[in-house]
N, CA, C and O atoms as CSV, one atom per row, in Angstrom:
chain,resi,resn,atom,element,x,y,z
A,1,MET,N,N,33.826,10.066,-6.559
A,1,MET,CA,C,33.024,11.091,-5.917
A,1,MET,C,C,33.549,11.286,-4.497
A,1,MET,O,O,33.773,10.326,-3.759
A,2,THR,N,N,33.735,12.527,-4.142
A,2,THR,CA,C,34.236,12.837,-2.808
A,2,THR,C,C,33.081,12.923,-1.813
A,2,THR,O,O,31.915,12.970,-2.205
A,3,ASP,N,N,33.416,12.943,-0.526
A,3,ASP,CA,C,32.390,13.093,0.501
A,3,ASP,C,C,31.604,14.384,0.317
A,3,ASP,O,O,30.390,14.405,0.517
A,4,SER,N,N,32.287,15.461,-0.062
A,4,SER,CA,C,31.581,16.728,-0.242
A,4,SER,C,C,30.652,16.670,-1.448
A,4,SER,O,O,29.585,17.285,-1.434
A,5,ASP,N,N,31.047,15.928,-2.510
A,5,ASP,CA,C,30.150,15.728,-3.643
A,5,ASP,C,C,28.913,14.954,-3.204
A,5,ASP,O,O,27.783,15.288,-3.559
A,6,PHE,N,N,29.164,13.922,-2.429
A,6,PHE,CA,C,28.063,13.098,-1.938
A,6,PHE,C,C,27.107,13.951,-1.105
A,6,PHE,O,O,25.891,13.890,-1.287
A,7,ASP,N,N,27.661,14.738,-0.201
A,7,ASP,CA,C,26.837,15.597,0.652
A,7,ASP,C,C,26.076,16.633,-0.161
A,7,ASP,O,O,24.957,17.003,0.196
A,8,ALA,N,N,26.667,17.099,-1.238
A,8,ALA,CA,C,26.031,18.131,-2.054
A,8,ALA,C,C,24.868,17.590,-2.876
A,8,ALA,O,O,23.949,18.340,-3.203
A,9,PHE,N,N,24.891,16.302,-3.216
A,9,PHE,CA,C,23.892,15.769,-4.134
A,9,PHE,C,C,23.008,14.660,-3.570
A,9,PHE,O,O,22.126,14.175,-4.279
A,10,VAL,N,N,23.209,14.248,-2.339
A,10,VAL,CA,C,22.402,13.159,-1.784
A,10,VAL,C,C,21.621,13.676,-0.582
A,10,VAL,O,O,22.194,14.063,0.436
A,11,THR,N,N,20.306,13.673,-0.727
A,11,THR,CA,C,19.416,14.121,0.334
A,11,THR,C,C,18.882,12.894,1.065
A,11,THR,O,O,18.306,12.000,0.445
A,12,GLU,N,N,19.069,12.852,2.355
A,12,GLU,CA,C,18.544,11.744,3.150
A,12,GLU,C,C,17.072,11.995,3.464
A,12,GLU,O,O,16.687,13.102,3.840
A,13,PHE,N,N,16.267,10.972,3.307
A,13,PHE,CA,C,14.849,11.067,3.646
A,13,PHE,C,C,14.686,10.608,5.089
A,13,PHE,O,O,15.208,9.557,5.462
A,14,PRO,N,N,13.970,11.376,5.908
A,14,PRO,CA,C,13.791,10.964,7.308
A,14,PRO,C,C,13.051,9.631,7.393
A,14,PRO,O,O,12.115,9.387,6.632
A,15,ASN,N,N,13.471,8.773,8.318
A,15,ASN,CA,C,12.866,7.432,8.373
A,15,ASN,C,C,11.955,7.226,9.576
A,15,ASN,O,O,11.586,6.093,9.885
A,16,LYS,N,N,11.597,8.282,10.242
A,16,LYS,CA,C,10.705,8.136,11.391
A,16,LYS,C,C,9.389,8.860,11.119
A,16,LYS,O,O,9.369,9.944,10.536
A,17,GLY,N,N,8.297,8.244,11.551
A,17,GLY,CA,C,6.995,8.871,11.436
A,17,GLY,C,C,6.290,8.633,10.111
A,17,GLY,O,O,5.276,9.273,9.836
A,18,TYR,N,N,6.799,7.733,9.288
A,18,TYR,CA,C,6.187,7.452,7.992
A,18,TYR,C,C,5.868,5.966,7.889
A,18,TYR,O,O,6.562,5.128,8.463
A,19,SER,N,N,4.805,5.653,7.146
A,19,SER,CA,C,4.538,4.252,6.829
A,19,SER,C,C,5.620,3.787,5.863
A,19,SER,O,O,6.317,4.613,5.273
A,20,ILE,N,N,5.768,2.490,5.695
A,20,ILE,CA,C,6.804,1.964,4.805
A,20,ILE,C,C,6.576,2.437,3.376
A,20,ILE,O,O,7.533,2.743,2.665
A,21,VAL,N,N,5.316,2.502,2.948
A,21,VAL,CA,C,5.014,2.960,1.583
A,21,VAL,C,C,5.418,4.420,1.420
A,21,VAL,O,O,6.069,4.774,0.437
A,22,ASP,N,N,5.040,5.272,2.370
A,22,ASP,CA,C,5.417,6.685,2.302
A,22,ASP,C,C,6.928,6.865,2.369
A,22,ASP,O,O,7.487,7.709,1.668
A,23,PHE,N,N,7.587,6.076,3.208
A,23,PHE,CA,C,9.039,6.141,3.330
A,23,PHE,C,C,9.711,5.796,2.004
A,23,PHE,O,O,10.607,6.513,1.558
A,24,LEU,N,N,9.284,4.701,1.372
A,24,LEU,CA,C,9.879,4.286,0.101
A,24,LEU,C,C,9.593,5.308,-0.996
A,24,LEU,O,O,10.478,5.627,-1.789
A,25,GLN,N,N,8.365,5.823,-1.047
A,25,GLN,CA,C,8.046,6.852,-2.042
A,25,GLN,C,C,8.876,8.112,-1.818
A,25,GLN,O,O,9.325,8.739,-2.778
A,26,GLY,N,N,9.078,8.478,-0.582
A,26,GLY,CA,C,9.896,9.642,-0.265
A,26,GLY,C,C,11.336,9.464,-0.696
A,26,GLY,O,O,11.953,10.394,-1.214
A,27,ARG,N,N,11.879,8.267,-0.484
A,27,ARG,CA,C,13.255,7.990,-0.915
A,27,ARG,C,C,13.387,8.087,-2.427
A,27,ARG,O,O,14.361,8.645,-2.933
A,28,VAL,N,N,12.402,7.540,-3.156
A,28,VAL,CA,C,12.429,7.617,-4.617
A,28,VAL,C,C,12.342,9.075,-5.064
A,28,VAL,O,O,13.086,9.507,-5.945
A,29,HIS,N,N,11.440,9.819,-4.460
A,29,HIS,CA,C,11.263,11.230,-4.793
A,29,HIS,C,C,12.556,12.011,-4.579
A,29,HIS,O,O,12.990,12.753,-5.460
A,30,PHE,N,N,13.168,11.844,-3.412
A,30,PHE,CA,C,14.410,12.555,-3.115
A,30,PHE,C,C,15.530,12.106,-4.051
A,30,PHE,O,O,16.326,12.930,-4.500
A,31,ALA,N,N,15.599,10.812,-4.348
A,31,ALA,CA,C,16.651,10.306,-5.239
A,31,ALA,C,C,16.511,10.900,-6.636
A,31,ALA,O,O,17.509,11.266,-7.257
A,32,LEU,N,N,15.279,10.999,-7.134
A,32,LEU,CA,C,15.068,11.597,-8.450
A,32,LEU,C,C,15.457,13.075,-8.453
A,32,LEU,O,O,16.112,13.545,-9.382
A,33,LEU,N,N,15.056,13.796,-7.423
A,33,LEU,CA,C,15.431,15.206,-7.345
A,33,LEU,C,C,16.946,15.375,-7.269
A,33,LEU,O,O,17.506,16.262,-7.914
A,34,ASP,N,N,17.609,14.526,-6.481
A,34,ASP,CA,C,19.067,14.583,-6.377
A,34,ASP,C,C,19.716,14.310,-7.733
A,34,ASP,O,O,20.647,15.006,-8.138
A,35,GLN,N,N,19.215,13.294,-8.427
A,35,GLN,CA,C,19.773,12.944,-9.735
A,35,GLN,C,C,19.568,14.091,-10.725
A,35,GLN,O,O,20.483,14.434,-11.474
A,36,MET,N,N,18.377,14.682,-10.733
A,36,MET,CA,C,18.096,15.774,-11.670
A,36,MET,C,C,18.941,17.011,-11.355
A,36,MET,O,O,19.378,17.711,-12.268
A,37,ARG,N,N,19.169,17.278,-10.090
A,37,ARG,CA,C,20.013,18.406,-9.697
A,37,ARG,C,C,21.451,18.181,-10.195
A,37,ARG,O,O,22.082,19.108,-10.702
A,38,LEU,N,N,21.962,16.961,-10.051
A,38,LEU,CA,C,23.303,16.637,-10.533
A,38,LEU,C,C,23.369,16.754,-12.056
A,38,LEU,O,O,24.320,17.316,-12.598
A,39,MET,N,N,22.362,16.224,-12.739
A,39,MET,CA,C,22.331,16.301,-14.201
A,39,MET,C,C,22.312,17.760,-14.652
A,39,MET,O,O,23.013,18.126,-15.595
A,40,ASN,N,N,21.522,18.588,-13.991
A,40,ASN,CA,C,21.436,20.004,-14.318
A,40,ASN,C,C,22.773,20.696,-14.099
A,40,ASN,O,O,23.197,21.509,-14.921
A,41,SER,N,N,23.436,20.376,-12.992
A,41,SER,CA,C,24.720,21.021,-12.702
A,41,SER,C,C,25.814,20.573,-13.667
A,41,SER,O,O,26.832,21.249,-13.816
A,42,SER,N,N,25.602,19.434,-14.320
A,42,SER,CA,C,26.588,18.974,-15.300
A,42,SER,C,C,26.294,19.510,-16.697
A,42,SER,O,O,26.987,19.176,-17.658
A,43,GLY,N,N,25.257,20.348,-16.801
A,43,GLY,CA,C,24.991,21.021,-18.067
A,43,GLY,C,C,23.861,20.459,-18.896
A,43,GLY,O,O,23.609,20.952,-19.995
A,44,MET,N,N,23.172,19.446,-18.409
A,44,MET,CA,C,22.069,18.884,-19.183
A,44,MET,C,C,20.885,19.845,-19.167
A,44,MET,O,O,20.632,20.520,-18.169
A,45,SER,N,N,20.170,19.897,-20.277
A,45,SER,CA,C,18.970,20.723,-20.355
A,45,SER,C,C,17.814,20.006,-19.650
A,45,SER,O,O,17.860,18.795,-19.434
A,46,ASN,N,N,16.795,20.761,-19.302
A,46,ASN,CA,C,15.625,20.154,-18.659
A,46,ASN,C,C,15.002,19.090,-19.552
A,46,ASN,O,O,14.557,18.054,-19.058
A,47,GLU,N,N,14.965,19.332,-20.856
A,47,GLU,CA,C,14.395,18.349,-21.782
A,47,GLU,C,C,15.221,17.067,-21.808
A,47,GLU,O,O,14.663,15.970,-21.820
A,48,ASP,N,N,16.552,17.199,-21.815
A,48,ASP,CA,C,17.418,16.010,-21.791
A,48,ASP,C,C,17.290,15.266,-20.464
A,48,ASP,O,O,17.297,14.035,-20.435
A,49,ILE,N,N,17.175,16.005,-19.378
A,49,ILE,CA,C,16.969,15.382,-18.065
A,49,ILE,C,C,15.672,14.591,-18.068
A,49,ILE,O,O,15.638,13.444,-17.623
A,50,LYS,N,N,14.617,15.195,-18.564
A,50,LYS,CA,C,13.305,14.527,-18.616
A,50,LYS,C,C,13.390,13.246,-19.437
A,50,LYS,O,O,12.916,12.199,-18.997
A,51,LYS,N,N,13.994,13.316,-20.635
A,51,LYS,CA,C,14.116,12.132,-21.499
A,51,LYS,C,C,14.900,11.020,-20.806
A,51,LYS,O,O,14.506,9.855,-20.855
A,52,THR,N,N,16.005,11.379,-20.166
A,52,THR,CA,C,16.854,10.385,-19.505
A,52,THR,C,C,16.151,9.739,-18.330
A,52,THR,O,O,16.159,8.515,-18.197
A,53,VAL,N,N,15.541,10.552,-17.473
A,53,VAL,CA,C,14.851,10.025,-16.288
A,53,VAL,C,C,13.685,9.139,-16.704
A,53,VAL,O,O,13.519,8.044,-16.167
A,54,LEU,N,N,12.877,9.599,-17.654
A,54,LEU,CA,C,11.737,8.795,-18.092
A,54,LEU,C,C,12.178,7.494,-18.754
A,54,LEU,O,O,11.538,6.459,-18.576
A,55,ALA,N,N,13.266,7.541,-19.516
A,55,ALA,CA,C,13.776,6.310,-20.131
A,55,ALA,C,C,14.240,5.324,-19.060
A,55,ALA,O,O,13.979,4.125,-19.166
A,56,ASN,N,N,14.929,5.825,-18.027
A,56,ASN,CA,C,15.391,4.951,-16.946
A,56,ASN,C,C,14.219,4.351,-16.177
A,56,ASN,O,O,14.223,3.157,-15.878
A,57,ILE,N,N,13.226,5.161,-15.858
A,57,ILE,CA,C,12.057,4.667,-15.128
A,57,ILE,C,C,11.289,3.661,-15.971
A,57,ILE,O,O,10.851,2.629,-15.462
A,58,THR,N,N,11.122,3.953,-17.255
A,58,THR,CA,C,10.426,3.031,-18.149
A,58,THR,C,C,11.135,1.683,-18.183
A,58,THR,O,O,10.486,0.639,-18.125
A,59,GLU,N,N,12.454,1.697,-18.276
A,59,GLU,CA,C,13.216,0.450,-18.301
A,59,GLU,C,C,13.031,-0.341,-17.005
A,59,GLU,O,O,12.866,-1.561,-17.038
A,60,ILE,N,N,13.058,0.343,-15.882
A,60,ILE,CA,C,12.877,-0.331,-14.589
A,60,ILE,C,C,11.498,-0.981,-14.517
A,60,ILE,O,O,11.374,-2.140,-14.120
A,61,VAL,N,N,10.469,-0.237,-14.900
A,61,VAL,CA,C,9.095,-0.754,-14.834
A,61,VAL,C,C,8.908,-1.913,-15.803
A,61,VAL,O,O,8.308,-2.928,-15.451
A,62,GLU,N,N,9.415,-1.766,-17.009
A,62,GLU,CA,C,9.248,-2.828,-18.014
A,62,GLU,C,C,9.992,-4.100,-17.647
A,62,GLU,O,O,9.577,-5.191,-18.039
A,63,ASN,N,N,11.071,-3.982,-16.910
A,63,ASN,CA,C,11.849,-5.164,-16.528
A,63,ASN,C,C,11.479,-5.705,-15.150
A,63,ASN,O,O,12.074,-6.677,-14.682
A,64,PHE,N,N,10.515,-5.090,-14.511
A,64,PHE,CA,C,10.109,-5.528,-13.173
A,64,PHE,C,C,9.494,-6.915,-13.240
A,64,PHE,O,O,8.573,-7.160,-14.020
A,65,ASP,N,N,9.998,-7.801,-12.434
A,65,ASP,CA,C,9.457,-9.157,-12.302
A,65,ASP,C,C,9.266,-9.413,-10.814
A,65,ASP,O,O,10.239,-9.637,-10.094
A,66,PRO,N,N,8.015,-9.383,-10.342
A,66,PRO,CA,C,7.774,-9.550,-8.915
A,66,PRO,C,C,8.219,-10.895,-8.359
A,66,PRO,O,O,8.312,-11.063,-7.143
A,67,LYS,N,N,8.493,-11.849,-9.232
A,67,LYS,CA,C,8.939,-13.171,-8.796
A,67,LYS,C,C,10.422,-13.189,-8.446
A,67,LYS,O,O,10.901,-14.151,-7.846
A,68,LYS,N,N,11.148,-12.149,-8.809
A,68,LYS,CA,C,12.587,-12.104,-8.538
A,68,LYS,C,C,12.842,-11.446,-7.218
A,68,LYS,O,O,13.994,-11.311,-6.807
């Protein structure tokens, strides 16, 4: 990935003026939007994007171990 690709698909979330919870939620929100925009530009349908994103999130949640 080139710098211009990175700039085109990665949105930075501002880190000032937010609580840590809001900051982290904002980063997740922006990251998901960035990922979906990239998936869309690569030709994936909205339904395929939804299935992929939900499968990834489900896997993360199911494998979450707060002790790690």
